[in-house]
C-alpha positions, 0 to 999 in steps of 0.5 A: 137470588144467586147471580148468574155468571155474567153478573159475577163477572161484572161485579169483579170488573167494576172492582178492578175498574175502581183499582185502575181509577184509584191508581190514575187519579192518585187516590191509591194507597195500597192493596192486599191480596188475602185468604190464599187457596193455591197450591204454592207452599209458603206463600201468604199474601200479596201486598201492592203499594205505589213507589217512585222510580226515578220520575215515574210511579210504579206498584211494587208487588211484595209476595209474602212468604213464610220465610221470605218476601219477593219484590216485583214492580209493575205499571198500572196495566200490568198491576191490574192484570195480575190483580185480576189473575189472582183474585177469585183464584189463588186469593179469595179476598182483595182489599183496596185502600184509597183516600176516598174509601176502603173497597173489598171484593171477597169470595166464598168457598163456592167462588161467589163474590161480594163487595162492601165498602168502608170508611177510608183507613188512609187520608193521604197517599205516601209514595215511597222512594224505591230502595235499590235492588241489592247488588247480586254477585251472581247472574240469574241468567247464567246456564249453571243456574238453571242446570242446577234447578235454581232458575227456570229457562228464562233466567228467573229464580224458582220460588222454592229455590230463592233461599238457596239463590240468596245463600249462594250469592251471599257466599260469593259476596263473602269470598270476594271480600276476603280475596280483596283483603288477601295476598291474593288480590293481585294474583291473575290466577287462582286455584280453588279447592272446594272439599265436599262439593255436594250438589255444587251450587257454590263451586259453580258459582265461584268459578263462574263469578271469579273467571268473569271478574278479571281472574282466571280460576282452576277450580276442583270440587271433591265429593264422595258420591259418584252420581253428584260428581258425574252430574257435575262434570257433565253440567260443567262441560255444558257450560264450557267451564273448562277449568272446572272439574269434580273428582270422587274421593274424601278429603284425606284422599285429595293429591293436589299440590297446592290451593290458593282457596279451600272451601269446606262447608258442612263438613261433618264433626272432624271433617272440618278439622281435616279440611283445616289440616289439608288447607295448611298442607296445601298452603292455602291463602284463604280458607272458608268453613261452615262446620256442623255436628261437632261431636269430638270435643263433647265427648272429651271435655268437662264443664267446670264446676262453676259453670255446671248450674247453667250448663247442666242441660244437654242442649246447652252443653252441646251448644257449649261444646260447638262454640268451644270447638270452633273457637279452638279451630279459629285460635289454631288458624291464628297460631298458624298465621291467619287472621280469622273471623266467626260469624252467622251465615244464611243457613242451608238445606243441609243444617239449621247451624249458620256459623261460618269460619273464615281465615285470610293468611297474613304474617306469621311470627313466633311470638304470635304463635307462642301466645296463641298456643298459650291461650289454647292451652288455658282453654284446654285446662279449663275444661279438662281437655286433653285434645281437641283433634286439631292438636296435631297441627300445632304439634307438627309445627313444634 
């Protein structure tokens, strides 16, 4: 016999009461929401477990997405209310693991619930110490993040934009560490140039962070798409960022006299090399690059005979040429007196490649220059490479 609505509601209320009681008498081990039937892309489950915050116990909600996890902490009342809102709506299954029993509430396709009890899976409650939230370098409450669509009006990061928020925050962290280890550490003012600023997420974040942490910065974003330039300038005005501007143009059209920091992310093929050349011309102390679509070297190099058995496959040849390109870029920067690093970075929406090259200006010596040029020539000879486009920087110096 089908139960009426009041009976179905009572069944759920009794289940929620079980959860509350288990939290209050310290028999609550964990709770899982499953069988997601909502409309939000990517979310799979919600896992709830007790955590210790100072002298208090809270309940950590881990929202599990396909590509990330989001954590939020709540007290007993808030936790019970959230579970009640989710169960039977977005999620059709809820399982309470307690030291007494495992209790399950499930809904069928018609949203009719049933409950059953199993033998307890756990004999004791383990309350973990809460891991402190990772230090953030950007403040989600900043107005520019809302204007750029990363946060809502309350300053909360939108679910679908969490990866972008994380990427931008990580970039600011990297740049800050480079500034501290560079000749710019004591400079009260910085001139920053972002070549190919795009939607300007990073440009705004860098400007905001540096200006709020003891230095003044004049920041320029260069972008070829006029609509993005106009929109970025509009947002800068709304934020009262008077020393942040965006101009329409290409890398080669930049007419600035100097730049302390040059950024070029996702500059395609030889545009990365053009950005390096522009940074050298402007006497940049820090250069940050995220290359993509490295095609020039692949068209000009030859794989040595002893490596062909391994690199005979197109995809491996492509990767080899990309690594060779970035390695030669790094050696060129080192020849010109920069300390370089190549590492993996958080991939962005434009490319699944996540290589980043950073360069910090150090002492430049003739001996260093000669030794690096020798290394470059050896690589060119090994791969029968007549040039790798960036040779012109070395030729100019000679």
